[in-house]
Every structure is written in C-alpha cells, then in structure tokens.
All heavy atoms as an XYZ file, in Angstrom:
953
protein
N       0.827     -1.156      0.000
C       0.000      0.000      0.000
C       0.894      1.248      0.000
O       1.860      1.340      0.753
C      -0.852     -0.078      1.245
C      -1.696      1.049      1.380
S      -2.904      0.480      2.518
C      -3.749      1.821      2.737
N       0.452      2.181     -0.806
C       1.233      3.405     -0.975
C       0.575      4.544     -0.190
O      -0.560      4.927     -0.469
C       1.231      3.754     -2.459
C       2.543      4.309     -2.898
O       3.454      4.362     -2.086
O       2.605      4.728     -4.067
N       1.255      5.111      0.815
C       0.709      6.220      1.614
C       1.135      7.553      0.985
O       2.283      7.718      0.583
C       1.217      6.147      3.042
C       0.722      4.960      3.863
C       1.383      4.981      5.224
C      -0.767      4.991      4.020
N       0.213      8.492      0.946
C       0.590      9.789      0.392
C       1.506     10.550      1.376
O       1.372     10.432      2.588
C      -0.732     10.517      0.222
C      -1.696      9.823      1.086
C      -1.193      8.421      1.284
N       2.386     11.302      0.867
C       3.288     12.108      1.696
C       3.104     13.575      1.344
O       2.753     13.934      0.215
C       4.749     11.705      1.464
O       5.050     11.940      0.107
C       4.987     10.269      1.848
N       3.344     14.400      2.327
C       3.232     15.847      2.133
C       4.626     16.428      2.237
O       5.346     16.182      3.204
C       2.320     16.491      3.192
C       0.913     15.909      3.111
C       2.297     17.989      3.039
C      -0.004     16.402      4.183
N       4.995     17.202      1.275
C       6.299     17.856      1.284
C       6.081     19.293      1.754
O       5.376     20.076      1.116
C       6.935     17.832     -0.127
C       8.273     18.548     -0.097
C       7.074     16.416     -0.615
N       6.649     19.620      2.909
C       6.515     20.966      3.468
C       7.776     21.739      3.120
O       8.887     21.315      3.461
C       6.327     20.912      5.000
C       5.072     20.093      5.329
C       6.259     22.300      5.585
C       4.839     19.876      6.785
N       7.634     22.878      2.446
C       8.827     23.642      2.078
C       9.425     24.326      3.307
O       8.747     24.557      4.311
C       8.311     24.671      1.074
C       6.865     24.811      1.390
C       6.423     23.484      1.911
N      10.688     24.668      3.233
C      11.354     25.385      4.329
C      10.781     26.806      4.427
O      10.505     27.442      3.402
C      12.855     25.468      4.085
C      13.510     24.107      4.204
O      13.031     23.255      4.941
N      14.586     23.899      3.475
N      10.586     27.311      5.661
C      10.010     28.655      5.807
C      11.000     29.725      5.346
O      12.196     29.591      5.530
C       9.719     28.767      7.298
C      10.607     27.790      7.950
C      10.842     26.699      6.955
N      10.446     30.788      4.765
C      11.271     31.920      4.365
C      11.613     32.741      5.599
O      10.793     32.896      6.511
C      10.534     32.799      3.356
C      10.296     32.084      2.036
O      11.065     31.150      1.738
O       9.334     32.460      1.334
N      12.807     33.290      5.610
C      13.225     34.122      6.737
C      12.704     35.540      6.490
O      12.984     36.146      5.455
C      14.738     34.134      6.872
C      15.193     34.899      8.072
C      16.689     34.826      8.254
C      17.065     35.625      9.485
N      18.489     35.672      9.697
N      11.909     36.073      7.454
C      11.339     37.422      7.344
C      12.117     38.321      8.284
O      12.197     38.073      9.487
C       9.840     37.430      7.706
C       9.066     36.490      6.790
C       9.289     38.840      7.652
C       7.624     36.319      7.158
N      12.679     39.366      7.719
C      13.446     40.304      8.547
C      12.486     41.292      9.215
O      11.524     41.742      8.605
C      14.454     41.061      7.684
C      15.541     40.164      7.137
C      16.569     40.942      6.351
O      16.680     42.174      6.563
O      17.260     40.336      5.542
N      12.779     41.618     10.455
C      11.946     42.599     11.157
C      12.389     44.000     10.786
O      13.577     44.254     10.555
C      12.040     42.416     12.681
O      13.389     42.524     13.065
C      11.509     41.066     13.108
N      11.425     44.894     10.746
C      11.708     46.270     10.365
C      12.115     47.043     11.616
O      11.499     46.922     12.672
C      10.469     46.921      9.727
C      10.077     46.158      8.473
C      10.720     48.377      9.430
C       8.773     46.624      7.879
N      13.106     47.853     11.524
C      13.562     48.672     12.636
C      13.062     50.094     12.425
O      13.423     50.750     11.442
C      15.087     48.642     12.715
O      15.537     49.562     13.668
N      12.209     50.564     13.337
C      11.686     51.929     13.261
C      12.367     52.738     14.357
O      12.284     52.393     15.533
C      10.160     51.953     13.461
C       9.485     51.106     12.392
C       9.644     53.375     13.454
C       8.007     50.968     12.571
N      13.062     53.812     13.993
C      13.743     54.595     15.026
C      12.738     55.353     15.893
O      11.646     55.703     15.444
C      14.620     55.563     14.228
C      13.940     55.678     12.906
C      13.278     54.349     12.661
N      13.107     55.602     17.147
C      12.241     56.351     18.054
C      12.158     57.808     17.610
O      13.151     58.370     17.131
C      12.781     56.290     19.483
C      12.737     54.923     20.152
C      13.449     54.966     21.487
C      11.298     54.481     20.348
N      10.991     58.436     17.782
C      10.872     59.837     17.383
C      11.659     60.741     18.329
O      11.787     60.467     19.521
C       9.373     60.113     17.475
C       8.840     59.081     18.381
C       9.734     57.885     18.247
N      12.169     61.799     17.790
C      12.896     62.776     18.599
C      12.254     64.137     18.381
O      11.609     64.382     17.360
C      14.381     62.841     18.207
O      14.458     63.192     16.820
C      15.073     61.512     18.443
N      12.422     65.008     19.344
C      11.871     66.352     19.235
C      12.797     67.327     19.931
O      13.506     66.971     20.871
C      10.487     66.412     19.872
N      12.775     68.529     19.460
C      13.551     69.570     20.113
C      12.657     70.255     21.137
O      11.616     70.816     20.799
C      14.041     70.591     19.085
C      15.097     70.038     18.152
C      15.606     71.106     17.196
O      15.543     72.302     17.538
O      16.049     70.726     16.111
N      13.058     70.173     22.391
C      12.281     70.784     23.460
C      12.670     72.259     23.547
O      13.854     72.586     23.666
C      12.550     70.077     24.804
C      11.767     70.730     25.927
C      12.225     68.611     24.698
N      11.684     73.152     23.480
C      12.037     74.572     23.550
C      12.520     74.947     24.939
O      12.051     74.425     25.949
C      10.721     75.279     23.221
C       9.662     74.288     23.517
C      10.272     72.934     23.300
N      13.487     75.802     24.982
C      13.984     76.281     26.267
C      14.319     77.763     26.110
O      14.545     78.248     25.007
C      15.215     75.492     26.700
O      16.260     75.702     25.785
N      14.330     78.448     27.227
C      14.642     79.862     27.193
C      15.335     80.237     28.491
O      15.244     79.546     29.507
C      13.377     80.706     27.006
C      12.437     80.648     28.177
C      12.459     81.624     29.166
C      11.524     79.602     28.315
C      11.616     81.559     30.249
C      10.672     79.525     29.390
C      10.718     80.512     30.346
O       9.876     80.439     31.418
N      16.032     81.323     28.441
C      16.678     81.858     29.630
C      15.752     82.934     30.178
O      15.444     83.905     29.483
C      18.063     82.451     29.277
C      18.701     83.059     30.509
C      18.953     81.396     28.662
N      15.247     82.750     31.431
C      14.323     83.754     31.955
C      15.014     85.100     32.152
O      16.174     85.159     32.563
C      13.866     83.164     33.288
C      14.856     82.130     33.626
C      15.485     81.672     32.362
N      14.293     86.143     31.834
C      14.830     87.477     31.971
C      14.242     88.102     33.232
O      13.026     88.167     33.392
C      14.458     88.321     30.740
C      15.049     89.703     30.779
S      14.844     90.638     29.238
C      13.129     90.511     28.907
N      15.106     88.512     34.131
C      14.670     89.101     35.385
C      14.895     90.603     35.308
O      16.013     91.073     35.079
C      15.454     88.506     36.580
C      15.003     89.150     37.879
C      15.281     87.012     36.616
N      13.811     91.355     35.470
C      13.907     92.809     35.441
C      13.528     93.322     36.818
O      12.378     93.220     37.229
C      12.958     93.392     34.374
C      13.047     94.911     34.360
C      13.252     92.807     33.019
N      14.486     93.861     37.557
C      14.154     94.368     38.892
C      13.369     95.675     38.769
O      13.488     96.405     37.791
C      15.518     94.600     39.538
C      16.446     94.797     38.398
C      15.908     93.984     37.263
N      12.529     95.965     39.785
C      11.787     97.224     39.744
C      12.732     98.407     39.860
O      13.841     98.298     40.389
C      10.843     97.132     40.941
C      11.404     96.075     41.810
C      12.192     95.156     40.939
N      12.282     99.537     39.372
C      13.154    100.715     39.344
C      13.387    101.291     40.743
O      14.404    101.936     40.985
C      12.563    101.788     38.437
O      11.293    102.164     38.927
N      12.480    101.059     41.675
C      12.635    101.627     43.020
C      13.115    100.588     44.028
O      12.787    100.655     45.205
C      11.318    102.251     43.486
C      10.200    101.220     43.555
O      10.363    100.126     42.981
O       9.180    101.510     44.197
N      13.924     99.639     43.592
C      14.405     98.565     44.458
C      15.457     99.103     45.411
O      16.429     99.729     45.001
C      14.998     97.432     43.614
C      15.440     96.203     44.364
C      14.237     95.534     45.015
C      16.113     95.230     43.421
N      15.243     98.867     46.708
C      16.206     99.283     47.723
C      16.393     98.157     48.705
O      15.471     97.380     48.962
C      15.706    100.529     48.459
C      15.590    101.747     47.577
C      15.057    102.932     48.359
O      14.731    102.813     49.535
N      14.985    104.083     47.707
N      17.574     98.055     49.265
C      17.864     97.014     50.247
C      17.240     97.392     51.588
O      17.201     98.561     51.972
C      19.365     96.848     50.405
N      16.723     96.377     52.281
C      16.165     96.625     53.609
C      17.306     96.787     54.595
O      18.301     96.070     54.543
C      15.283     95.447     54.040
C      14.013     95.330     53.257
C      13.139     94.204     53.789
O      13.339     93.775     54.943
O      12.270     93.764     53.036
N      17.135     97.724     55.502
C      18.164     97.925     56.510
C      17.919     96.972     57.663
O      16.835     96.917     58.218
C      18.136     99.372     56.998
C      18.550    100.360     55.927
C      18.560    101.776     56.460
O      18.631    101.956     57.698
O      18.493    102.693     55.643
N      18.945     96.197     57.969
C      18.840     95.226     59.045
C      20.106     95.340     59.897
O      21.199     95.428     59.373
C      18.755     93.823     58.440
C      18.117     92.828     59.366
C      17.871     91.518     58.637
O      17.037     91.493     57.723
O      18.526     90.547     59.026
N      19.978     95.345     61.212
C      21.175     95.436     62.051
C      22.098     94.252     61.788
O      21.659     93.148     61.511
C      20.644     95.403     63.485
C      19.169     95.491     63.391
C      18.762     95.285     61.983
N      23.375     94.514     61.852
C      24.346     93.458     61.591
C      24.277     92.396     62.684
O      24.038     92.684     63.844
C      25.760     94.051     61.535
C      25.979     94.915     60.320
C      27.402     95.413     60.253
O      28.279     94.789     60.859
O      27.618     96.425     59.589
N      24.486     91.159     62.285
C      24.503     90.062     63.247
C      23.148     89.415     63.476
O      23.052     88.428     64.195
N      22.087     89.949     62.915
C      20.768     89.327     63.065
C      20.332     88.772     61.716
O      20.499     89.405     60.682
C      19.711     90.337     63.557
O      19.601     91.373     62.601
C      20.077     90.890     64.919
N      19.797     87.598     61.773
C      19.299     86.968     60.550
C      17.778     86.945     60.611
O      17.193     86.708     61.665
C      19.849     85.558     60.416
N      17.163     87.176     59.495
C      15.694     87.175     59.476
C      15.223     85.759     59.184
O      14.928     85.405     58.064
C      15.169     88.156     58.436
O      15.633     87.775     57.167
N      15.159     84.929     60.224
C      14.714     83.542     60.092
C      13.235     83.396     60.389
O      12.660     82.347     60.216
C      15.513     82.639     61.030
C      16.985     82.563     60.667
C      17.769     81.718     61.651
O      17.135     81.123     62.552
O      18.979     81.664     61.530
N      12.624     84.467     60.902
C      11.207     84.402     61.229
C      10.383     84.389     59.950
O      10.667     85.098     59.003
C      10.787     85.616     62.062
C      11.141     85.542     63.501
C      10.515     86.723     64.193
C      10.633     86.614     65.682
N      10.022     87.762     66.339
N       9.335     83.566     59.985
C       8.391     83.568     58.879
C       7.399     84.693     59.120
O       6.993     84.931     60.258
C       7.640     82.240     58.809
C       8.510     81.067     58.448
C       7.712     79.775     58.405
O       6.469     79.835     58.385
O       8.342     78.716     58.403
N       6.992     85.384     58.081
C       6.017     86.460     58.305
C       4.691     85.866     58.772
O       4.213     84.887     58.224
C       5.877     87.111     56.922
C       6.349     86.076     55.962
C       7.350     85.230     56.703
N       4.154     86.457     59.818
C       2.894     85.952     60.371
C       1.734     86.533     59.590
O       1.665     87.726     59.354
C       2.794     86.345     61.843
C       3.843     85.680     62.688
C       3.251     85.134     63.971
O       2.029     85.203     64.128
O       4.026     84.658     64.777
N       0.832     85.670     59.189
C      -0.347     86.146     58.490
C      -1.403     86.520     59.523
O      -1.513     85.883     60.571
C      -0.875     85.078     57.540
O      -1.175     83.906     58.258
N      -2.188     87.538     59.250
C      -3.191     87.952     60.229
C      -4.277     86.884     60.362
O      -4.656     86.244     59.405
C      -3.761     89.240     59.628
C      -3.442     89.160     58.179
C      -2.180     88.355     58.067
N      -4.741     86.689     61.587
C      -5.798     85.718     61.830
C      -5.287     84.311     62.048
O      -6.075     83.383     62.112
N      -3.984     84.134     62.151
C      -3.419     82.800     62.346
C      -2.531     82.813     63.587
O      -1.877     83.793     63.890
C      -2.578     82.380     61.136
C      -3.360     82.263     59.849
S      -4.610     81.012     59.873
C      -3.649     79.580     59.522
N      -2.529     81.703     64.272
C      -1.602     81.513     65.390
C      -0.965     80.151     65.210
O      -1.452     79.324     64.446
C      -2.321     81.610     66.729
C      -3.393     80.573     66.896
C      -4.200     80.809     68.152
N      -5.416     80.019     68.025
C      -5.825     79.166     68.932
N      -5.174     79.012     70.037
N      -6.921     78.474     68.737
N       0.142     79.905     65.862
C       0.857     78.643     65.685
C       0.739     77.805     66.946
O       0.824     78.312     68.051
C       2.318     78.918     65.364
C       2.464     79.647     64.052
C       3.747     79.318     63.413
C       3.756     79.981     62.047
N       4.764     79.496     61.216
N       0.518     76.501     66.752
C       0.384     75.557     67.846
C       1.496     74.533     67.711
O       1.753     74.026     66.611
C      -1.002     74.862     67.795
C      -1.115     73.799     68.863
C      -2.101     75.882     67.944
N       2.181     74.227     68.831
C       3.242     73.221     68.802
C       2.637     71.830     68.682
O       1.683     71.490     69.386
C       4.080     73.300     70.083
C       4.877     74.600     70.151
O       5.269     75.091     69.078
O       5.088     75.107     71.265
N       3.203     71.010     67.808
C       2.776     69.629     67.656
C       3.599     68.792     68.633
O       4.830     68.857     68.606
C       2.975     69.134     66.214
C       2.150     70.005     65.258
C       2.578     67.678     66.085
C       2.368     69.688     63.812
N       2.939     68.005     69.507
C       3.686     67.236     70.498
C       4.638     66.231     69.851
O       4.363     65.681     68.794
C       2.595     66.506     71.296
C       1.327     67.218     70.981
C       1.502     67.848     69.655
N       5.752     65.989     70.504
C       6.775     65.024     70.112
C       7.483     65.392     68.808
O       8.190     64.578     68.244
C       6.207     63.601     69.999
C       5.451     63.165     71.227
C       4.079     63.004     71.188
C       6.103     62.941     72.423
C       3.370     62.612     72.311
C       5.414     62.557     73.548
C       4.043     62.383     73.503
N       7.283     66.582     68.313
C       8.009     67.060     67.137
C       8.451     68.482     67.410
O       8.029     69.109     68.377
C       7.129     67.049     65.867
O       6.055     67.958     66.039
C       6.591     65.667     65.566
N       9.289     68.983     66.561
C       9.720     70.369     66.704
C       8.999     71.258     65.703
O       9.481     72.309     65.328
C      11.232     70.451     66.492
C      12.009     69.690     67.546
C      13.498     69.724     67.291
O      13.937     70.447     66.370
O      14.216     69.033     68.008
N       7.854     70.829     65.260
C       7.097     71.552     64.238
C       5.977     72.360     64.865
O       5.491     72.031     65.939
C       6.487     70.578     63.224
C       7.476     69.673     62.560
C       8.140     70.379     61.437
C       9.078     69.390     60.743
N       9.794     69.963     59.672
N       5.579     73.398     64.164
C       4.421     74.194     64.557
C       3.415     74.182     63.419
O       3.793     74.153     62.248
C       4.837     75.633     64.849
C       5.653     75.771     66.115
C       5.929     77.227     66.427
O       5.890     78.071     65.545
N       6.180     77.517     67.687
N       2.139     74.197     63.794
C       1.081     74.164     62.792
C       0.245     75.429     62.906
O      -0.163     75.801     64.007
C       0.201     72.937     63.021
C      -0.853     72.748     61.983
S      -1.668     71.185     62.245
C      -3.322     71.774     62.478
N      -0.010     76.106     61.793
C      -0.850     77.299     61.875
C      -2.314     76.933     62.086
O      -2.823     76.006     61.476
C      -0.639     77.976     60.508
C      -0.168     76.900     59.615
C       0.538     75.889     60.472
N      -2.951     77.635     62.998
C      -4.357     77.397     63.327
C      -5.067     78.751     63.313
O      -4.514     79.745     63.779
C      -4.479     76.754     64.734
C      -5.926     76.565     65.131
C      -3.748     75.446     64.785
N      -6.277     78.802     62.767
C      -7.003     80.082     62.773
C      -7.290     80.550     64.199
O      -7.337     79.755     65.136
C      -8.309     79.760     62.044
C      -8.060     78.508     61.308
C      -7.000     77.769     62.052
N      -7.523     81.837     64.338
C      -7.804     82.392     65.657
C      -9.163     81.918     66.157
O      -9.980     81.393     65.406
C      -7.755     83.915     65.593
C      -6.342     84.434     65.462
C      -6.268     85.937     65.622
O      -7.282     86.576     65.960
O      -5.182     86.478     65.412
N      -9.416     82.137     67.434
C     -10.610     81.625     68.089
C     -11.892     82.147     67.446
O     -12.849     81.396     67.273
C     -10.581     82.012     69.583
O      -9.328     81.609     70.136
C     -11.689     81.336     70.344
N     -11.918     83.423     67.070
C     -13.134     83.992     66.480
C     -13.504     83.281     65.185
O     -14.677     83.011     64.912
C     -12.947     85.494     66.207
C     -12.785     86.344     67.448
C     -11.334     86.402     67.940
O     -10.428     85.962     67.203
O     -11.130     86.868     69.067
N     -12.498     82.974     64.383
C     -12.753     82.305     63.105
C     -13.262     80.890     63.346
O     -14.217     80.430     62.694
C     -11.472     82.301     62.249
C     -11.068     83.729     61.918
C     -11.660     81.486     60.981
C      -9.714     83.864     61.260
N     -12.655     80.190     64.301
C     -13.094     78.827     64.608
C     -14.523     78.812     65.156
O     -15.322     77.939     64.806
C     -12.144     78.171     65.606
C     -10.766     77.784     65.063
C      -9.897     77.251     66.180
C     -10.887     76.764     63.965
N     -14.856     79.769     66.017
C     -16.206     79.835     66.584
C     -17.225     80.091     65.480
O     -18.287     79.455     65.429
C     -16.283     80.924     67.682
C     -17.725     81.222     68.066
C     -15.491     80.493     68.902
N     -16.908     80.988     64.572
C     -17.823     81.284     63.463
C     -18.042     80.056     62.588
O     -19.180     79.720     62.232
C     -17.261     82.440     62.613
O     -17.034     83.564     63.454
C     -18.218     82.807     61.507
N     -16.954     79.358     62.243
C     -17.075     78.168     61.394
C     -17.863     77.068     62.097
O     -18.710     76.402     61.486
C     -15.690     77.673     61.009
N     -17.599     76.859     63.386
C     -18.305     75.824     64.137
C     -19.788     76.144     64.242
O     -20.643     75.264     64.045
C     -17.690     75.692     65.544
O     -16.294     75.450     65.417
C     -18.332     74.562     66.320
N     -20.119     77.393     64.547
C     -21.514     77.793     64.659
C     -22.255     77.595     63.338
O     -23.380     77.073     63.305
C     -21.614     79.268     65.090
O     -20.856     79.441     66.287
C     -23.047     79.687     65.321
N     -21.610     77.984     62.253
C     -22.227     77.813     60.942
C     -22.482     76.340     60.644
O     -23.554     75.967     60.148
C     -21.314     78.414     59.855
O     -21.045     79.771     60.189
C     -21.959     78.336     58.487
N     -21.514     75.486     60.954
C     -21.680     74.056     60.696
C     -22.807     73.467     61.537
O     -23.631     72.694     61.032
C     -20.373     73.330     60.980
N     -22.868     73.829     62.813
C     -23.906     73.288     63.701
C     -25.284     73.743     63.239
O     -26.233     72.937     63.180
C     -23.633     73.718     65.160
C     -24.830     73.437     66.047
C     -22.407     73.005     65.699
N     -25.420     75.002     62.879
C     -26.721     75.517     62.443
C     -27.165     74.837     61.151
O     -28.339     74.465     61.001
C     -26.662     77.052     62.279
C     -27.879     77.584     61.546
C     -26.535     77.717     63.637
N     -26.232     74.649     60.208
C     -26.632     74.033     58.933
C     -27.037     72.575     59.123
O     -28.016     72.115     58.519
C     -25.505     74.148     57.909
O     -24.389     73.381     58.322
N     -26.330     71.842     59.979
C     -26.694     70.442     60.235
C     -28.050     70.371     60.945
O     -28.907     69.548     60.594
C     -25.600     69.725     61.054
C     -26.073     68.389     61.559
C     -24.356     69.554     60.214
N     -28.257     71.241     61.933
C     -29.534     71.247     62.657
C     -30.692     71.594     61.718
O     -31.758     70.969     61.779
C     -29.473     72.240     63.814
N     -30.492     72.562     60.842
C     -31.549     72.938     59.901
C     -31.860     71.792     58.941
O     -33.030     71.520     58.641
C     -31.129     74.176     59.115
N     -30.829     71.102     58.485
C     -31.046     69.975     57.577
C     -31.813     68.855     58.259
O     -32.763     68.295     57.687
C     -29.698     69.447     57.055
O     -28.994     70.518     56.440
C     -29.881     68.317     56.072
N     -31.424     68.503     59.476
C     -32.111     67.430     60.202
C     -33.558     67.817     60.508
O     -34.471     66.985     60.402
C     -31.359     67.093     61.483
C     -29.994     66.428     61.288
C     -29.291     66.260     62.626
C     -30.132     65.093     60.595
N     -33.785     69.065     60.889
C     -35.145     69.520     61.183
C     -36.012     69.495     59.934
O     -37.165     69.043     59.968
C     -35.110     70.942     61.770
O     -34.248     70.943     62.909
C     -36.486     71.406     62.174
N     -35.477     69.963     58.826
C     -36.240     69.970     57.574
C     -36.564     68.548     57.125
O     -37.669     68.276     56.641
C     -35.452     70.701     56.493
N     -35.623     67.617     57.307
C     -35.875     66.224     56.928
C     -36.994     65.635     57.768
O     -37.899     64.968     57.242
C     -34.593     65.390     57.089
O     -33.552     65.980     56.317
C     -34.800     63.962     56.653
N     -36.942     65.861     59.077
C     -37.981     65.329     59.963
C     -39.344     65.949     59.634
O     -40.366     65.247     59.599
C     -37.618     65.597     61.420
N     -39.376     67.252     59.372
C     -40.640     67.920     59.045
C     -41.205     67.392     57.724
O     -42.418     67.161     57.608
C     -40.424     69.432     58.960
N     -40.336     67.165     56.739
C     -40.797     66.654     55.449
C     -41.384     65.248     55.602
O     -42.425     64.936     55.030
C     -39.645     66.643     54.444
C     -40.040     66.169     53.090
C     -40.791     66.963     52.251
C     -39.666     64.909     52.650
C     -41.176     66.526     50.995
C     -40.033     64.458     51.399
C     -40.787     65.265     50.565
N     -40.728     64.400     56.399
C     -41.259     63.049     56.625
C     -42.615     63.109     57.318
O     -43.529     62.349     56.987
C     -40.278     62.224     57.460
C     -39.094     61.729     56.680
C     -38.212     60.848     57.530
C     -37.023     60.352     56.735
N     -36.141     59.499     57.535
N     -42.786     64.004     58.284
C     -44.056     64.143     58.988
C     -45.151     64.606     58.035
O     -46.269     64.091     58.053
C     -43.905     65.124     60.160
C     -45.195     65.356     60.893
C     -45.688     64.399     61.776
C     -45.932     66.518     60.698
C     -46.888     64.601     62.445
C     -47.125     66.728     61.351
C     -47.604     65.758     62.229
O     -48.783     65.957     62.881
N     -44.843     65.583     57.188
C     -45.833     66.096     56.239
C     -46.237     65.006     55.254
O     -47.428     64.853     54.931
C     -45.282     67.340     55.503
C     -46.143     67.718     54.310
C     -45.170     68.503     56.464
N     -45.258     64.222     54.780
C     -45.577     63.139     53.847
C     -46.479     62.117     54.521
O     -47.470     61.652     53.937
C     -44.289     62.486     53.314
C     -44.575     61.169     52.623
C     -43.566     63.433     52.387
N     -46.164     61.753     55.764
C     -46.978     60.779     56.489
C     -48.399     61.309     56.717
O     -49.375     60.571     56.588
C     -46.328     60.454     57.849
O     -44.978     60.046     57.627
C     -47.055     59.358     58.577
N     -48.519     62.591     57.046
C     -49.837     63.164     57.318
C     -50.650     63.372     56.042
O     -51.877     63.199     56.040
C     -49.676     64.499     58.052
N     -50.011     63.704     54.960
C     -50.723     64.025     53.723
C     -51.067     62.797     52.889
O     -51.937     62.869     52.023
C     -49.888     64.985     52.872
C     -49.739     66.370     53.485
S     -51.282     67.249     53.625
C     -51.613     67.619     51.920
N     -50.408     61.677     53.119
C     -50.639     60.492     52.290
C     -52.103     60.033     52.318
O     -52.701     59.835     51.251
C     -49.703     59.369     52.740
C     -49.459     58.323     51.709
C     -48.344     57.410     52.172
C     -47.889     56.536     51.038
N     -46.797     55.661     51.411
N     -52.739     59.860     53.486
C     -54.148     59.442     53.475
C     -55.072     60.483     52.838
O     -56.034     60.133     52.138
C     -54.500     59.255     54.950
C     -53.241     59.326     55.712
C     -52.214     59.908     54.831
N     -54.791     61.748     53.061
C     -55.631     62.803     52.482
C     -55.547     62.763     50.964
O     -56.559     62.851     50.259
C     -55.201     64.183     53.029
C     -55.428     64.240     54.549
C     -55.930     65.321     52.320
C     -54.831     65.455     55.207
N     -54.341     62.622     50.435
C     -54.169     62.570     48.986
C     -54.807     61.320     48.384
O     -55.394     61.383     47.299
C     -52.684     62.639     48.629
C     -51.998     63.992     48.900
C     -50.514     63.892     48.650
C     -52.619     65.068     48.034
N     -54.713     60.188     49.084
C     -55.347     58.958     48.586
C     -56.858     59.124     48.501
O     -57.497     58.755     47.511
C     -55.013     57.770     49.489
C     -53.695     57.136     49.204
C     -53.532     55.882     50.043
C     -52.234     55.185     49.710
N     -52.069     53.954     50.491
N     -57.463     59.702     49.541
C     -58.908     59.903     49.562
C     -59.335     60.858     48.440
O     -60.316     60.603     47.728
C     -59.347     60.486     50.918
O     -58.713     59.784     51.967
C     -60.842     60.401     51.098
N     -58.594     61.926     48.283
C     -58.899     62.890     47.230
C     -58.777     62.238     45.856
O     -59.626     62.454     44.979
C     -57.941     64.100     47.328
O     -57.965     64.599     48.655
C     -58.330     65.189     46.356
N     -57.750     61.438     45.648
C     -57.549     60.759     44.360
C     -58.701     59.799     44.053
O     -59.171     59.732     42.925
C     -56.211     60.019     44.377
C     -55.908     59.358     43.064
C     -56.039     58.045     42.761
C     -55.484     59.984     41.867
N     -55.702     57.811     41.471
C     -55.346     59.003     40.878
C     -55.202     61.308     41.526
C     -54.947     59.277     39.592
C     -54.788     61.581     40.245
C     -54.668     60.571     39.295
N     -59.165     59.075     45.080
C     -60.288     58.146     44.875
C     -61.553     58.906     44.488
O     -62.289     58.502     43.586
C     -60.542     57.316     46.130
C     -59.536     56.214     46.342
C     -59.855     55.427     47.606
C     -58.810     54.366     47.871
N     -59.071     53.643     49.117
N     -61.828     60.027     45.173
C     -63.022     60.818     44.859
C     -62.956     61.375     43.443
O     -63.951     61.372     42.717
C     -63.179     61.948     45.868
C     -63.650     61.483     47.216
C     -63.858     62.635     48.152
C     -64.339     62.136     49.506
N     -64.563     63.241     50.446
N     -61.801     61.855     43.030
C     -61.652     62.414     41.676
C     -61.841     61.320     40.633
O     -62.542     61.512     39.635
C     -60.276     63.099     41.525
C     -60.216     64.366     42.374
C     -59.976     63.427     40.071
C     -58.859     65.021     42.423
N     -61.207     60.154     40.863
C     -61.330     59.075     39.871
C     -62.757     58.533     39.811
O     -63.224     58.153     38.741
C     -60.325     57.957     40.177
O     -60.583     57.402     41.442
N     -63.507     58.497     40.940
C     -64.895     58.034     40.914
C     -65.778     59.039     40.183
O     -66.689     58.651     39.446
C     -65.395     57.824     42.341
C     -64.854     56.583     42.985
C     -65.336     56.438     44.430
O     -66.048     57.298     44.940
N     -64.921     55.345     45.082
N     -65.516     60.316     40.379
C     -66.354     61.324     39.709
C     -66.109     61.299     38.202
O     -67.027     61.546     37.420
C     -66.093     62.699     40.279
O     -64.773     63.110     39.981
N     -64.906     60.979     37.764
C     -64.627     60.872     36.326
C     -65.320     59.660     35.722
O     -65.786     59.717     34.590
C     -63.105     60.771     36.089
C     -62.379     62.089     36.219
C     -60.936     61.944     35.799
C     -60.233     63.279     35.894
N     -58.828     63.196     35.493
N     -65.397     58.565     36.482
C     -66.087     57.375     35.987
C     -67.595     57.638     35.808
O     -68.221     57.180     34.877
C     -65.874     56.193     36.913
C     -64.489     55.606     36.840
C     -64.347     54.426     37.791
C     -62.948     53.871     37.758
N     -62.754     52.783     38.715
N     -68.209     58.404     36.731
C     -69.630     58.717     36.654
C     -69.931     59.619     35.470
O     -70.953     59.506     34.820
C     -70.105     59.383     37.953
C     -70.165     58.429     39.113
C     -70.637     59.144     40.361
C     -70.658     58.223     41.551
N     -71.038     58.899     42.786
N     -69.026     60.543     35.154
C     -69.211     61.483     34.076
C     -69.127     60.749     32.734
O     -69.856     61.034     31.799
C     -68.175     62.637     34.150
C     -68.207     63.496     32.900
C     -68.395     63.459     35.383
N     -68.221     59.774     32.618
C     -68.025     59.062     31.347
C     -69.116     58.185     30.986
O     -70.102     57.876     31.134
C     -66.783     58.178     31.429
O     -65.663     58.938     31.688
C-alpha cells in the first residue's frame, strides 16, 4: 500500500523592520529678570538673621507634640464662626428632613382619599 506524503517547504526568513524612536527639540529659554526701578535694600542690624516667617493675620501657631514643628491654626473667632455655621446648617437639615417626613406621612391618606373621589367622579361622568 502506498501512503501519500506531504512535502513541506522550508520557511522563508522574514526580517523585522527597525523603526527609530521619534525625537523632538524641546524649547527652552533663559528667563529674563527685570528688577523694579525703586528697588532698595532693607536695613537690618548686623549680626541678626531674618529667620522668622512672616505671620499672616488671623493665624496663630500651635506646637505639635513630640516634634519640633508648629502648625498654623485660625484664631478663636474664626473657629467659633465656622463651628456655629456648621452646627446651624446640620440642625436645619435634620429639622427639615424630619418635618418633610411628617408632612408626607400626614398628607398620604388625604391625597389617597382625594384621588379616589376624583377618579370616581370621572367614571360617573363618562
């Protein structure tokens, strides 16, 4: 018995294409510094360095325990105002929610009765 045979040709070698990476020229410039015309040096006594940070109005600094850092905190008046505003807004929201739920509960039977009367009167008219 003669079996058929398949002749498979050798694969062709395919070369990969090399695509170079894109390049671009990044723009750069030298910043130009123009001092104001009325620039004067501050007079400071010799031997003292100005290491203090300028204090902003309405802020005080609180020491953070176990560190040598200070954290700026608003003054008491600002904190009281913010706290009062937050408490009032939360109280108003909770009160309005409770009042709305009460009104819905009270009005539901009235609206159902009214709806039934309207729908019955429409059936009689038709």
